N, C-alpha and C positions, 0 to 999 in steps of 0.2 A: 790590641788588636789591629790597627788598622795604622801603627807606626809599624808595624814589624811587617808588612804591607809595604813600607815603600809610599804612603800615604796618597797609592795610585787607586783605590778603590775603596768604599765603604762596606760591600760585600766582605766579608770573612770565612775561608771555610775552620770551622768548629770540628774538629777531631774528637768524637770518643767513641773507643773500643774498638775501632777499626773503623767506624761507620763517620762518615763527613758530611758534614750538616752545612751549607750554605747560607748566611743568615745579615741580615744588613745590623752590624757590628753596636748600631747605639740600641740596637731592641735587645744586644745579650748583654750591653752593656746596664740595661733597666731590669734586666733580670737580674744580675749580679746585687745590683743596689736594693731590689726587694729581699732577698734572697738575706741580703747580711741585715738588713733591718728587720726582716722577719725573725733569726735568730741572738741578736743581738740587743734587742729590744729587754725582752722579759729577764736576761740577764743582767742587763745596766738597771734595768728596775730595783731587783732586789739591793743594791746597795744603797745603803742608810746613807741616804740625804735629804737636808728639808727640799720641802719642794716649792714653798716661798706661796706670798700670794698675791692677784694681781692688786696692784696698789693705782691703778686707774680711775680718777673723776670725770665726770661727766663735761666738765668744764674744760676736761685736755682736748676736748676734740673743737676742732671750729674751722668752720669755711670760709672763703670769701664767698660776697656775692658775686654771680653772675650777672655779665650787664645785659641792660636789656636789650633786648629784638631791636629796637630803635636806635642803640647806640653804636653798633655794628653792619659791618659792608656784607658781603654776600660771601664773604671768606671767613668769618667768624671773628676780624681785627675791628679794634675800637678805632672807631672815627672821631678825631677832633672834632 
C-alpha cells in the first residue's frame, strides 16, 4: 500500500466501488490480518493433524535472583 505511494505517506486512499476512503495503512493491514485469520482458522482446524501436548515441566522455569538494593547504584547497575 504505502510502497505504491513511494513511501511518501502512511495515509493510503482505499478506493471501493467509487468511494475513496483515506486511512492509515497500518490499520488497513491489521484489518486484513484479522479477516485472513478469522477465515482461515476454521478451515485449517479441519485439517487432520495431531495437536500435541505441552511437555513443559515446572523445573524448566527458572530465574536469577535480582541483586538487593544495597548492591546497586542509583541507576540499577551492580556496584563492586
